[in-house]
Structures are given as structure tokens and as C-alpha cells.
Z-matrix of the N, CA and C atoms (Angstrom, degrees):
N
C 1 1.467
C 2 1.521 1 109.11
N 3 1.333 2 117.76 1 133.66
C 4 1.458 3 121.81 2 -179.08
C 5 1.527 4 110.26 3 -70.01
N 6 1.311 5 115.21 4 142.01
C 7 1.461 6 120.21 5 178.20
C 8 1.523 7 109.79 6 -70.84
N 9 1.336 8 116.02 7 146.06
C 10 1.459 9 119.98 8 177.09
C 11 1.523 10 110.70 9 -80.12
N 12 1.346 11 116.91 10 -27.75
C 13 1.461 12 122.21 11 -178.54
C 14 1.519 13 108.52 12 -138.02
N 15 1.320 14 117.00 13 127.97
C 16 1.463 15 120.96 14 179.23
C 17 1.527 16 109.66 15 -133.83
N 18 1.318 17 114.78 16 150.49
C 19 1.461 18 121.56 17 171.06
C 20 1.510 19 107.47 18 -132.11
N 21 1.323 20 115.65 19 138.73
C 22 1.457 21 121.17 20 179.47
C 23 1.527 22 109.30 21 -132.77
N 24 1.341 23 114.67 22 124.28
C 25 1.470 24 122.64 23 175.16
C 26 1.528 25 111.74 24 52.17
N 27 1.328 26 116.48 25 43.38
C 28 1.458 27 121.32 26 -171.99
C 29 1.529 28 110.13 27 -80.14
N 30 1.324 29 115.72 28 122.07
C 31 1.460 30 121.54 29 -178.46
C 32 1.525 31 109.64 30 -134.01
N 33 1.338 32 115.19 31 148.27
C 34 1.455 33 120.69 32 178.81
C 35 1.522 34 109.29 33 -148.84
N 36 1.342 35 115.02 34 134.54
C 37 1.460 36 121.72 35 179.05
C 38 1.521 37 109.43 36 -127.73
N 39 1.329 38 116.24 37 135.83
C 40 1.457 39 122.15 38 172.25
C 41 1.525 40 107.52 39 -114.42
N 42 1.330 41 116.83 40 114.83
C 43 1.456 42 119.40 41 -176.33
C 44 1.513 43 110.34 42 64.19
N 45 1.344 44 115.96 43 -118.55
C 46 1.465 45 120.90 44 178.24
C 47 1.524 46 111.51 45 -103.62
N 48 1.344 47 116.48 46 3.66
C 49 1.463 48 120.47 47 -175.85
C 50 1.521 49 110.47 48 -101.67
N 51 1.313 50 116.10 49 118.25
C 52 1.466 51 120.04 50 176.42
C 53 1.528 52 108.10 51 -86.03
N 54 1.312 53 115.22 52 116.84
C 55 1.472 54 121.02 53 -173.15
C 56 1.521 55 111.44 54 -90.98
N 57 1.341 56 117.49 55 -37.63
C 58 1.461 57 122.17 56 178.57
C 59 1.514 58 109.24 57 -125.96
N 60 1.328 59 115.80 58 140.27
C 61 1.461 60 121.48 59 -172.93
C 62 1.529 61 110.92 60 -122.04
N 63 1.318 62 118.40 61 89.18
C 64 1.450 63 122.50 62 169.95
C 65 1.513 64 115.62 63 54.82
N 66 1.339 65 117.04 64 51.52
C 67 1.462 66 120.84 65 -175.90
C 68 1.527 67 112.08 66 -80.32
N 69 1.317 68 115.22 67 141.53
C 70 1.465 69 123.17 68 171.43
C 71 1.523 70 108.45 69 -120.35
N 72 1.333 71 117.09 70 138.51
C 73 1.460 72 120.22 71 174.34
C 74 1.518 73 109.94 72 -158.43
N 75 1.330 74 115.14 73 153.30
C 76 1.465 75 123.24 74 176.94
C 77 1.517 76 107.99 75 -134.13
N 78 1.319 77 116.86 76 130.88
C 79 1.459 78 121.88 77 178.24
C 80 1.521 79 108.22 78 -123.09
N 81 1.330 80 114.98 79 123.92
C 82 1.453 81 120.75 80 -178.60
C 83 1.526 82 110.94 81 -86.02
N 84 1.308 83 116.49 82 152.70
C 85 1.465 84 121.23 83 176.67
C 86 1.527 85 109.60 84 -57.79
N 87 1.323 86 115.95 85 132.90
C 88 1.454 87 121.68 86 178.75
C 89 1.507 88 114.83 87 90.28
N 90 1.323 89 117.83 88 -8.48
C 91 1.462 90 120.81 89 177.29
C 92 1.526 91 111.05 90 -77.02
N 93 1.332 92 115.44 91 150.86
C 94 1.463 93 120.55 92 164.45
C 95 1.523 94 106.17 93 -116.44
N 96 1.320 95 116.11 94 118.36
C 97 1.459 96 122.06 95 -173.31
C 98 1.521 97 108.99 96 -118.24
N 99 1.325 98 116.18 97 126.42
C 100 1.457 99 121.40 98 174.36
C 101 1.517 100 109.42 99 -94.04
N 102 1.325 101 115.80 100 135.63
C 103 1.455 102 121.74 101 168.89
C 104 1.522 103 105.21 102 -105.75
N 105 1.309 104 115.49 103 104.14
C 106 1.457 105 122.82 104 -171.81
C 107 1.523 106 109.47 105 -100.28
N 108 1.320 107 116.42 106 132.77
C 109 1.454 108 119.34 107 177.69
C 110 1.511 109 111.41 108 -177.41
N 111 1.316 110 116.00 109 156.97
C 112 1.448 111 121.18 110 178.40
C 113 1.525 112 110.46 111 -77.74
N 114 1.332 113 116.63 112 170.15
C 115 1.454 114 121.71 113 176.01
C 116 1.521 115 109.58 114 -56.75
N 117 1.326 116 115.75 115 132.79
C 118 1.448 117 120.59 116 -179.55
C 119 1.508 118 115.10 117 90.32
N 120 1.327 119 116.93 118 1.01
C 121 1.465 120 120.24 119 -178.17
C 122 1.524 121 112.50 120 -78.80
N 123 1.346 122 116.94 121 -16.78
C 124 1.457 123 121.30 122 -179.85
C 125 1.512 124 114.73 123 102.84
N 126 1.336 125 116.96 124 6.46
C 127 1.461 126 118.62 125 -171.91
C 128 1.535 127 113.68 126 -69.48
N 129 1.334 128 117.74 127 -38.08
C 130 1.461 129 118.92 128 178.27
C 131 1.525 130 110.64 129 -69.99
N 132 1.328 131 117.10 130 -36.50
C 133 1.466 132 120.10 131 174.53
C 134 1.518 133 110.23 132 -60.95
N 135 1.326 134 117.24 133 -42.66
C 136 1.462 135 120.91 134 178.94
C 137 1.523 136 110.38 135 -61.09
N 138 1.322 137 117.68 136 -46.01
C 139 1.465 138 119.92 137 178.63
C 140 1.526 139 110.63 138 -59.68
N 141 1.326 140 117.29 139 -41.45
C 142 1.462 141 120.62 140 -179.59
C 143 1.522 142 111.46 141 -62.04
N 144 1.331 143 117.27 142 -36.74
C 145 1.463 144 120.53 143 177.55
C 146 1.525 145 110.81 144 -71.21
N 147 1.325 146 117.01 145 -42.04
C 148 1.462 147 120.60 146 -179.03
C 149 1.523 148 111.74 147 -64.67
N 150 1.336 149 116.38 148 -32.44
C 151 1.461 150 120.75 149 -179.31
C 152 1.525 151 112.52 150 -90.00
N 153 1.327 152 117.06 151 0.34
C 154 1.461 153 119.42 152 -179.83
C 155 1.507 154 114.23 153 73.47
N 156 1.341 155 117.30 154 18.46
C 157 1.457 156 120.91 155 177.46
C 158 1.523 157 111.28 156 -81.20
N 159 1.330 158 115.66 157 -24.42
C 160 1.461 159 121.78 158 174.31
C 161 1.524 160 108.07 159 -134.16
N 162 1.330 161 115.44 160 166.12
C 163 1.456 162 121.69 161 -178.16
C 164 1.522 163 109.94 162 -109.83
N 165 1.319 164 117.08 163 135.22
C 166 1.464 165 121.77 164 178.86
C 167 1.527 166 110.06 165 -72.51
N 168 1.328 167 116.17 166 150.23
C 169 1.461 168 120.82 167 172.75
C 170 1.521 169 110.51 168 -75.69
N 171 1.320 170 115.77 169 -35.39
C 172 1.461 171 121.99 170 177.62
C 173 1.521 172 108.14 171 -140.46
N 174 1.334 173 115.60 172 156.33
C 175 1.448 174 120.39 173 175.30
C 176 1.518 175 112.90 174 89.59
N 177 1.327 176 114.95 175 -176.24
C 178 1.465 177 120.54 176 -173.68
C 179 1.520 178 111.07 177 -143.96
N 180 1.330 179 114.90 178 148.69
C 181 1.463 180 123.21 179 172.18
C 182 1.521 181 107.33 180 -119.78
N 183 1.320 182 116.59 181 131.80
C 184 1.461 183 121.38 182 175.94
C 185 1.519 184 109.83 183 -123.29
N 186 1.322 185 115.00 184 130.94
C 187 1.457 186 121.73 185 173.96
C 188 1.512 187 108.11 186 -114.04
N 189 1.315 188 116.30 187 117.05
C 190 1.463 189 121.67 188 179.97
C 191 1.535 190 111.05 189 53.07
N 192 1.335 191 115.07 190 38.47
C 193 1.456 192 121.26 191 177.90
C 194 1.516 193 115.42 192 87.81
N 195 1.335 194 117.03 193 -11.46
C 196 1.466 195 121.20 194 -178.51
C 197 1.519 196 110.38 195 -88.57
N 198 1.331 197 117.41 196 123.58
C 199 1.459 198 122.62 197 176.74
C 200 1.529 199 108.62 198 -74.75
N 201 1.344 200 116.51 199 113.72
C 202 1.460 201 119.25 200 -178.20
C 203 1.524 202 111.60 201 -63.07
N 204 1.322 203 116.62 202 -29.62
C 205 1.453 204 120.46 203 -179.66
C 206 1.519 205 113.33 204 -67.60
N 207 1.320 206 117.54 205 -16.39
C 208 1.465 207 121.33 206 179.58
C 209 1.525 208 112.31 207 -88.12
N 210 1.339 209 117.24 208 -4.12
C 211 1.457 210 121.12 209 -177.97
C 212 1.521 211 110.58 210 -100.91
N 213 1.331 212 116.53 211 143.81
C 214 1.457 213 120.00 212 172.81
C 215 1.534 214 109.17 213 -82.32
N 216 1.331 215 116.36 214 -178.41
C 217 1.462 216 120.20 215 -175.50
C 218 1.523 217 111.93 216 -59.44
N 219 1.336 218 116.89 217 -40.89
C 220 1.463 219 119.86 218 179.69
C 221 1.530 220 111.12 219 -66.67
N 222 1.325 221 116.38 220 -40.28
C 223 1.460 222 119.98 221 178.60
C 224 1.507 223 112.20 222 -64.18
N 225 1.322 224 117.02 223 -40.39
C 226 1.457 225 121.04 224 177.36
C 227 1.523 226 110.82 225 -65.09
N 228 1.323 227 116.50 226 -41.61
C 229 1.465 228 120.14 227 178.97
C 230 1.522 229 110.96 228 -62.82
N 231 1.329 230 117.04 229 -40.57
C 232 1.463 231 120.15 230 178.50
C 233 1.528 232 111.04 231 -65.49
N 234 1.332 233 116.54 232 -41.26
C 235 1.460 234 120.22 233 179.23
C 236 1.521 235 111.01 234 -62.33
N 237 1.330 236 116.38 235 -47.23
C 238 1.467 237 119.25 236 178.25
C 239 1.523 238 110.60 237 -63.11
N 240 1.332 239 116.53 238 -41.45
C 241 1.452 240 120.14 239 -177.26
C 242 1.515 241 113.62 240 -63.25
N 243 1.331 242 116.55 241 -28.39
C 244 1.471 243 120.68 242 -179.67
C 245 1.524 244 113.18 243 -92.36
N 246 1.340 245 116.92 244 -32.67
C 247 1.466 246 118.81 245 -162.60
C 248 1.519 247 116.26 246 -127.89
N 249 1.339 248 118.17 247 -13.69
C 250 1.465 249 120.17 248 -173.89
C 251 1.523 250 111.07 249 -124.44
N 252 1.319 251 116.18 250 130.37
C 253 1.454 252 121.28 251 170.90
C 254 1.521 253 108.54 252 -106.62
N 255 1.333 254 116.77 253 140.77
C 256 1.457 255 121.00 254 -178.02
C 257 1.528 256 109.55 255 -129.66
N 258 1.339 257 115.59 256 128.03
C 259 1.461 258 122.61 257 175.59
C 260 1.526 259 106.99 258 -110.80
N 261 1.338 260 116.78 259 122.90
C 262 1.454 261 121.85 260 -176.97
C 263 1.534 262 110.96 261 -103.05
N 264 1.317 263 115.90 262 154.72
C 265 1.465 264 120.93 263 176.47
C 266 1.527 265 110.90 264 -60.96
N 267 1.331 266 116.26 265 -36.95
C 268 1.466 267 120.74 266 -174.08
C 269 1.533 268 112.65 267 -92.76
N 270 1.336 269 117.64 268 10.31
C 271 1.462 270 125.36 269 176.31
C 272 1.538 271 112.91 270 72.97
N 273 1.317 272 118.20 271 -51.53
C 274 1.471 273 122.87 272 179.26
C 275 1.528 274 112.56 273 55.63
N 276 1.314 275 116.61 274 42.03
C 277 1.457 276 120.25 275 171.93
C 278 1.526 277 109.70 276 -78.33
N 279 1.324 278 115.90 277 153.60
C 280 1.465 279 120.45 278 176.27
C 281 1.529 280 107.35 279 -80.55
N 282 1.340 281 118.51 280 115.50
C 283 1.467 282 120.45 281 -171.44
C 284 1.524 283 114.87 282 -64.02
N 285 1.332 284 116.91 283 -25.78
C 286 1.464 285 119.97 284 -177.33
C 287 1.526 286 113.23 285 -87.13
N 288 1.339 287 116.69 286 0.66
C 289 1.462 288 121.49 287 -179.78
C 290 1.523 289 110.28 288 -111.49
N 291 1.329 290 115.94 289 146.97
C 292 1.460 291 120.13 290 174.72
C 293 1.523 292 110.15 291 -70.41
N 294 1.329 293 115.21 292 171.36
C 295 1.461 294 119.59 293 177.05
C 296 1.527 295 110.40 294 -55.79
N 297 1.310 296 116.76 295 -46.97
C 298 1.470 297 120.77 296 -179.66
C 299 1.525 298 110.82 297 -62.16
N 300 1.326 299 117.07 298 -42.99
C 301 1.465 300 120.85 299 -178.59
C 302 1.525 301 111.14 300 -66.82
N 303 1.335 302 117.43 301 -34.47
C 304 1.464 303 120.04 302 175.59
C 305 1.520 304 111.12 303 -63.00
N 306 1.325 305 116.64 304 -36.47
C 307 1.466 306 119.90 305 -178.98
C 308 1.525 307 111.01 306 -76.35
N 309 1.326 308 117.49 307 -35.40
C 310 1.471 309 119.15 308 -179.92
C 311 1.532 310 112.39 309 -75.73
N 312 1.329 311 117.57 310 -20.53
C 313 1.466 312 120.47 311 -172.99
C 314 1.532 313 113.63 312 -55.08
N 315 1.341 314 120.51 313 -49.66
C 316 1.473 315 118.47 314 179.75
C 317 1.521 316 113.07 315 -61.17
N 318 1.325 317 116.41 316 -32.78
C 319 1.460 318 120.14 317 179.09
C 320 1.522 319 111.25 318 -70.96
N 321 1.322 320 116.45 319 -37.92
C 322 1.459 321 120.10 320 176.98
C 323 1.527 322 110.83 321 -64.85
N 324 1.341 323 115.98 322 -39.32
C 325 1.466 324 119.94 323 177.93
C 326 1.526 325 110.41 324 -61.78
N 327 1.339 326 116.24 325 -35.53
C 328 1.466 327 120.79 326 178.18
C 329 1.520 328 112.79 327 -76.49
N 330 1.330 329 116.69 328 -7.43
C 331 1.458 330 120.18 329 176.83
C 332 1.512 331 114.19 330 92.06
N 333 1.336 332 117.97 331 13.04
C 334 1.468 333 119.99 332 178.80
C 335 1.527 334 109.23 333 -69.40
N 336 1.304 335 116.14 334 129.69
C 337 1.467 336 120.00 335 -171.56
C 338 1.522 337 113.50 336 -78.15
N 339 1.315 338 117.37 337 -30.19
C 340 1.465 339 119.58 338 -176.49
C 341 1.537 340 109.45 339 -134.57
N 342 1.341 341 116.62 340 73.25
C 343 1.466 342 119.39 341 -175.24
C 344 1.526 343 114.19 342 -79.60
N 345 1.341 344 116.91 343 -9.39
C 346 1.457 345 119.64 344 -174.24
C 347 1.517 346 115.29 345 -56.61
N 348 1.337 347 119.26 346 -51.01
C 349 1.464 348 119.42 347 -178.20
C 350 1.527 349 113.56 348 -58.92
N 351 1.326 350 116.96 349 -38.45
C 352 1.459 351 119.44 350 178.40
C 353 1.530 352 110.29 351 -65.51
N 354 1.329 353 116.69 352 -43.05
C 355 1.462 354 120.50 353 177.84
C 356 1.517 355 111.28 354 -62.39
N 357 1.333 356 116.26 355 -41.84
C 358 1.463 357 119.76 356 179.75
C 359 1.528 358 111.22 357 -62.37
N 360 1.337 359 116.22 358 -41.00
C 361 1.469 360 119.90 359 179.96
C 362 1.526 361 111.04 360 -65.05
N 363 1.324 362 116.52 361 -40.21
C 364 1.465 363 119.84 362 179.80
C 365 1.526 364 111.26 363 -68.95
N 366 1.322 365 117.40 364 -41.88
C 367 1.463 366 119.96 365 177.75
C 368 1.523 367 110.75 366 -63.37
N 369 1.315 368 116.70 367 -36.45
C 370 1.463 369 119.70 368 175.22
C 371 1.525 370 110.56 369 -64.69
N 372 1.332 371 116.63 370 -41.61
C 373 1.470 372 120.38 371 -179.02
C 374 1.524 373 111.78 372 -63.88
N 375 1.334 374 117.97 373 -33.77
C 376 1.467 375 119.87 374 179.39
C 377 1.531 376 111.76 375 -93.30
N 378 1.324 377 116.68 376 8.02
C 379 1.463 378 120.80 377 172.41
C 380 1.516 379 115.09 378 79.59
N 381 1.331 380 117.68 379 28.99
C 382 1.463 381 119.55 380 -174.39
C 383 1.525 382 113.96 381 -122.73
N 384 1.304 383 118.20 382 18.67
C 385 1.463 384 119.47 383 178.61
C 386 1.529 385 112.27 384 -53.04
N 387 1.339 386 119.74 385 -43.25
C 388 1.475 387 118.90 386 -179.99
C 389 1.523 388 113.95 387 -67.64
N 390 1.329 389 117.95 388 -13.57
C 391 1.464 390 121.76 389 -176.23
C 392 1.535 391 111.99 390 -108.80
N 393 1.323 392 117.04 391 10.97
C 394 1.464 393 120.87 392 -172.58
C 395 1.524 394 113.22 393 -59.94
N 396 1.331 395 118.02 394 -31.08
C 397 1.459 396 120.98 395 -177.10
C 398 1.523 397 112.90 396 -96.05
N 399 1.319 398 116.58 397 6.77
C 400 1.462 399 120.78 398 179.51
C 401 1.528 400 110.40 399 -86.91
N 402 1.323 401 114.62 400 149.79
C 403 1.463 402 121.18 401 176.83
C 404 1.536 403 109.50 402 -89.67
N 405 1.337 404 117.43 403 159.84
C 406 1.465 405 119.48 404 -176.60
C 407 1.528 406 114.61 405 -51.53
N 408 1.342 407 117.41 406 -39.26
C 409 1.468 408 118.62 407 -177.95
C 410 1.528 409 112.43 408 -68.48
N 411 1.328 410 116.39 409 -13.95
C 412 1.463 411 120.81 410 177.96
C 413 1.529 412 112.31 411 -93.38
N 414 1.325 413 117.31 412 0.52
C 415 1.458 414 122.71 413 -176.46
C 416 1.528 415 110.53 414 -110.33
N 417 1.317 416 116.31 415 149.58
C 418 1.460 417 120.83 416 172.88
C 419 1.522 418 109.91 417 -71.52
N 420 1.335 419 116.59 418 169.25
C 421 1.455 420 120.15 419 177.37
C 422 1.515 421 112.34 420 -58.45
N 423 1.331 422 116.48 421 -43.35
C 424 1.457 423 119.71 422 179.21
C 425 1.509 424 112.24 423 -64.16
N 426 1.332 425 116.85 424 -38.82
C 427 1.462 426 120.39 425 178.23
C 428 1.527 427 110.80 426 -67.75
N 429 1.321 428 116.90 427 -40.43
C 430 1.465 429 119.09 428 177.58
C 431 1.530 430 111.02 429 -61.51
N 432 1.335 431 116.29 430 -39.81
C 433 1.469 432 117.93 431 179.53
C 434 1.518 433 110.77 432 -68.72
N 435 1.316 434 118.39 433 -33.31
C 436 1.464 435 120.35 434 176.23
C 437 1.538 436 110.92 435 -65.31
N 438 1.322 437 116.84 436 -38.36
C 439 1.460 438 119.72 437 174.33
C 440 1.526 439 109.87 438 -62.67
N 441 1.340 440 115.90 439 -42.99
C 442 1.462 441 120.14 440 179.97
C 443 1.527 442 111.46 441 -62.65
N 444 1.324 443 116.86 442 -36.43
C 445 1.467 444 121.12 443 177.18
C 446 1.529 445 109.68 444 -65.04
N 447 1.338 446 115.88 445 -47.07
C 448 1.470 447 119.70 446 178.76
C 449 1.523 448 110.60 447 -60.34
N 450 1.323 449 117.34 448 -41.34
C 451 1.461 450 120.73 449 178.91
C 452 1.529 451 110.96 450 -62.53
N 453 1.344 452 116.26 451 -44.05
C 454 1.464 453 120.37 452 -178.81
C 455 1.521 454 111.73 453 -61.91
N 456 1.324 455 116.71 454 -31.91
C 457 1.462 456 121.19 455 -176.81
C 458 1.529 457 113.09 456 -91.12
N 459 1.331 458 117.05 457 -7.57
C 460 1.462 459 119.80 458 -171.95
C 461 1.526 460 112.80 459 -62.95
N 462 1.327 461 117.11 460 -31.50
C 463 1.470 462 119.90 461 -177.35
C 464 1.523 463 112.81 462 -83.25
N 465 1.342 464 117.02 463 -2.57
C 466 1.459 465 119.86 464 -175.17
C 467 1.515 466 111.32 465 66.74
N 468 1.347 467 118.25 466 53.76
C 469 1.471 468 120.50 467 -173.47
C 470 1.518 469 112.36 468 -67.26
N 471 1.327 470 115.40 469 155.28
C 472 1.460 471 120.96 470 171.73
C 473 1.520 472 110.44 471 -87.14
N 474 1.332 473 116.36 472 -23.69
C 475 1.460 474 121.84 473 -174.90
C 476 1.518 475 108.48 474 -134.88
N 477 1.341 476 115.72 475 130.25
C 478 1.461 477 121.75 476 179.87
C 479 1.522 478 109.18 477 -115.16
N 480 1.335 479 116.38 478 126.10
C 481 1.459 480 122.65 479 172.57
C 482 1.528 481 108.56 480 -105.14
N 483 1.324 482 116.15 481 139.23
C 484 1.464 483 120.66 482 175.48
C 485 1.525 484 108.26 483 -135.48
N 486 1.330 485 115.90 484 119.51
C 487 1.459 486 122.08 485 -177.28
C 488 1.525 487 109.05 486 -105.46
N 489 1.339 488 116.70 487 103.24
C 490 1.466 489 122.28 488 -178.01
C 491 1.532 490 110.16 489 45.58
N 492 1.334 491 118.31 490 57.47
C 493 1.467 492 120.56 491 -170.10
C 494 1.520 493 114.56 492 -65.82
N 495 1.335 494 118.08 493 -16.37
C 496 1.465 495 120.25 494 178.43
C 497 1.521 496 111.44 495 -117.26
N 498 1.327 497 117.30 496 13.55
C 499 1.463 498 121.03 497 -173.34
C 500 1.513 499 114.97 498 -64.02
N 501 1.340 500 118.03 499 -25.55
C 502 1.469 501 121.06 500 -178.18
C 503 1.524 502 112.92 501 -102.31
N 504 1.335 503 117.07 502 10.51
C 505 1.461 504 120.31 503 -173.21
C 506 1.526 505 111.81 504 -109.97
N 507 1.335 506 115.75 505 151.80
C 508 1.456 507 119.00 506 174.80
C 509 1.524 508 109.48 507 -69.69
N 510 1.325 509 116.45 508 166.83
C 511 1.468 510 120.59 509 -169.88
C 512 1.521 511 112.73 510 -58.88
N 513 1.317 512 117.31 511 -45.97
C 514 1.461 513 120.27 512 -177.28
C 515 1.527 514 111.36 513 -65.78
N 516 1.338 515 116.15 514 -45.71
C 517 1.459 516 119.98 515 178.84
C 518 1.520 517 110.73 516 -64.13
N 519 1.349 518 116.05 517 -39.68
C 520 1.465 519 120.25 518 179.52
C 521 1.517 520 111.01 519 -59.81
N 522 1.324 521 117.17 520 -42.17
C 523 1.466 522 120.56 521 179.80
C 524 1.528 523 110.89 522 -62.18
N 525 1.334 524 116.25 523 -41.47
C 526 1.470 525 120.01 524 179.13
C 527 1.528 526 111.21 525 -64.93
N 528 1.340 527 116.72 526 -42.41
C 529 1.461 528 120.47 527 -178.75
C 530 1.526 529 110.65 528 -68.93
N 531 1.337 530 116.77 529 -39.75
C 532 1.475 531 120.59 530 175.57
C 533 1.520 532 110.39 531 -56.57
N 534 1.339 533 115.77 532 -49.61
C 535 1.460 534 120.20 533 -178.54
C 536 1.524 535 110.87 534 -60.19
N 537 1.331 536 116.65 535 -40.09
C 538 1.463 537 120.74 536 179.57
C 539 1.524 538 110.85 537 -64.04
N 540 1.323 539 117.16 538 -47.37
C 541 1.463 540 120.79 539 -178.16
C 542 1.521 541 110.62 540 -58.25
N 543 1.334 542 116.49 541 -47.36
C 544 1.462 543 118.40 542 -174.66
C 545 1.518 544 112.55 543 -75.66
N 546 1.318 545 117.88 544 -26.45
C 547 1.466 546 118.56 545 173.58
C 548 1.525 547 109.98 546 -69.36
N 549 1.332 548 117.70 547 -37.44
C 550 1.460 549 121.08 548 178.03
C 551 1.524 550 111.39 549 -69.89
N 552 1.326 551 117.29 550 -38.46
C 553 1.470 552 120.60 551 175.60
C 554 1.531 553 109.82 552 -57.93
N 555 1.336 554 115.71 553 -45.15
C 556 1.465 555 120.17 554 -179.29
C 557 1.528 556 111.08 555 -67.51
N 558 1.323 557 117.16 556 -45.01
C 559 1.467 558 121.25 557 -178.33
C 560 1.525 559 111.93 558 -60.11
N 561 1.321 560 115.68 559 -41.05
C 562 1.466 561 119.75 560 -173.50
C 563 1.523 562 113.13 561 -97.61
N 564 1.331 563 117.15 562 0.99
C 565 1.457 564 120.58 563 177.56
C 566 1.512 565 113.14 564 61.39
N 567 1.330 566 116.26 565 38.03
C 568 1.456 567 121.12 566 -174.54
C 569 1.525 568 112.21 567 -80.32
N 570 1.308 569 115.09 568 150.25
C 571 1.454 570 121.92 569 162.68
C 572 1.520 571 106.18 570 -86.46
N 573 1.343 572 117.41 571 133.46
C 574 1.458 573 119.76 572 -174.24
C 575 1.521 574 111.17 573 -135.93
N 576 1.328 575 114.97 574 141.41
C 577 1.461 576 122.91 575 172.42
C 578 1.526 577 106.49 576 -121.34
N 579 1.325 578 116.08 577 118.17
C 580 1.460 579 122.04 578 -175.64
C 581 1.525 580 108.94 579 -116.07
N 582 1.314 581 116.55 580 118.77
C 583 1.459 582 122.63 581 177.32
C 584 1.523 583 108.48 582 -95.16
N 585 1.330 584 117.14 583 128.15
C 586 1.459 585 119.38 584 -176.60
C 587 1.525 586 111.49 585 -161.33
N 588 1.324 587 115.53 586 157.47
C 589 1.461 588 121.09 587 168.93
C 590 1.529 589 110.06 588 -102.82
N 591 1.330 590 116.18 589 -1.89
C 592 1.461 591 123.28 590 -174.16
C 593 1.533 592 110.16 591 -92.11
N 594 1.324 593 116.70 592 113.01
C 595 1.463 594 120.38 593 -177.02
C 596 1.529 595 112.30 594 -65.72
N 597 1.327 596 116.75 595 -33.31
C 598 1.469 597 119.47 596 179.02
C 599 1.525 598 110.62 597 -65.50
N 600 1.323 599 116.29 598 -44.25
C 601 1.469 600 120.36 599 177.11
C 602 1.521 601 110.18 600 -63.29
N 603 1.331 602 116.84 601 -44.83
C 604 1.465 603 120.55 602 179.07
C 605 1.523 604 111.29 603 -59.06
N 606 1.335 605 116.11 604 -36.10
C 607 1.456 606 120.83 605 -178.10
C 608 1.513 607 114.51 606 -65.96
N 609 1.328 608 117.51 607 -14.71
C 610 1.465 609 120.83 608 176.14
C 611 1.529 610 111.44 609 -76.98
N 612 1.335 611 117.03 610 -16.54
C 613 1.462 612 121.04 611 -178.20
C 614 1.528 613 110.27 612 -82.49
N 615 1.323 614 115.42 613 161.67
C 616 1.463 615 119.59 614 -179.08
C 617 1.520 616 112.18 615 -77.31
N 618 1.342 617 116.81 616 -17.94
C 619 1.464 618 120.53 617 179.02
C 620 1.517 619 109.62 618 -152.34
N 621 1.339 620 116.11 619 146.86
C 622 1.467 621 121.81 620 179.95
C 623 1.521 622 109.33 621 -121.49
N 624 1.338 623 116.21 622 129.64
C 625 1.455 624 123.08 623 169.48
C 626 1.519 625 107.36 624 -111.54
N 627 1.331 626 116.82 625 122.20
C 628 1.461 627 121.00 626 -177.64
C 629 1.521 628 109.93 627 -97.58
N 630 1.326 629 115.23 628 123.28
C 631 1.456 630 122.21 629 -177.06
C 632 1.525 631 109.09 630 -106.75
N 633 1.316 632 116.09 631 129.94
C 634 1.466 633 121.16 632 178.95
C 635 1.519 634 108.95 633 -137.77
N 636 1.331 635 115.73 634 117.97
C 637 1.467 636 122.32 635 179.47
C 638 1.526 637 111.67 636 49.93
N 639 1.340 638 114.80 637 44.17
C 640 1.449 639 120.01 638 172.84
C 641 1.513 640 116.00 639 82.30
N 642 1.332 641 117.47 640 8.32
C 643 1.479 642 121.02 641 178.09
C 644 1.521 643 108.82 642 -132.70
N 645 1.335 644 115.34 643 148.12
C 646 1.462 645 119.90 644 174.52
C 647 1.521 646 109.23 645 -77.61
N 648 1.332 647 116.14 646 133.87
C 649 1.459 648 119.38 647 172.42
C 650 1.532 649 109.62 648 -68.83
N 651 1.312 650 117.20 649 144.13
C 652 1.485 651 119.41 650 179.31
C 653 1.528 652 110.41 651 -61.01
């Protein structure tokens, strides 16, 4: 079976520091893959390259056969907007929008005429129906991340990226958010790439790739 996401000889340098060294990886449809590594290992840079948020100095990333390096900025944005959901450690909610409006935003960008019902269903699924009209500053960290999860899933992505999705949360809240993410991955049959330094979180994935100083450990 062909991989849905591949990287070949992927390298990235910032200034004089080489962050990634010729990485190869294949991710099959339906897999959940953890990229495990400590701070400075290059894992967030790798996620940024895989999601087309940054460009590699060498090598190639292909999503469903499409070479990301062959797309311009608009093409990459369209691809992400249709097919990729991204959950960030810092939530990245729009502060001037309510929880519901944050979830409807990607759908509005795609031109969906009536995104409200889908947003309402997702907010209900993540347990935030009573908070739908609240703004990010009125929500706890865990609630903001739940909104971010609903937003990431609103487009019905084929591929979900999560960058330290519980890194800013206390232990109890982190456990609840972890459980929610992986139940949604299972329910929707998503392919997922989870970047983390947390071995327990990584252990929830079907496969772990350990990154150390820009290289995968054997």
C-alpha cells in the first residue's frame, strides 16, 4: 500500500546550524505516528516541513503523491485547507472570534455557506457547547485546546498534525485532552503525526519515531 505521507533525504539548516540531517520516513493511511524527542531535537521543524509550513533545504515531502516542493504558497495553503488539520501547543485561536467562530473560520475560508451546524456538532463533541459564545481569553487552557481540536477537525482532514498538543496543560487536563484527541482519531479514521517529548503521549500512537539531534534513532 502506498504511503499517504513520505519524506526523502529531508534536511534543514538555520544559519550555520543543521537541524535535520537527511531524514527518510513513510506514513501509511490510518497510522498514528509519534515523533518523540527532547527540546532541540528538530521535531517541530520536521512537522513544519511535513505540513508545508516551511521549505526543506534538501529532499522532498509528498502528501498523497503530491510533491509539496512543487507548490507555491497559495497551493500549499489550499492543500492544508482541504486536507490537513493542525493542532498547536499555543492554540493559535483568533482572539477576536468566539469559540464557535474560530471553528467555523476554516469552513468559511473554504466557501462553505452554512458552517454553523458542523461547528456546533464539533463543539458538542469536545464538550464545549456551553462555551460556544465565549472568546479565547474567557476560556481555560484546556478549553482553548478543545476549540483548537474542533477547528482542526472542521474541514474533515485526511491528515492530522499535533505539535506538543498538551505541552501547556496541567497533568489532569493534559490526560483529558490526550484521551479526546485519540478517541477522535479513532472515530474519524485519521492519519496522525504527533510531535511530543512526552513518552506517555507517544505511547498512545501506533508507532514511535525517536528523533535525536536531527536524526532518527535506529
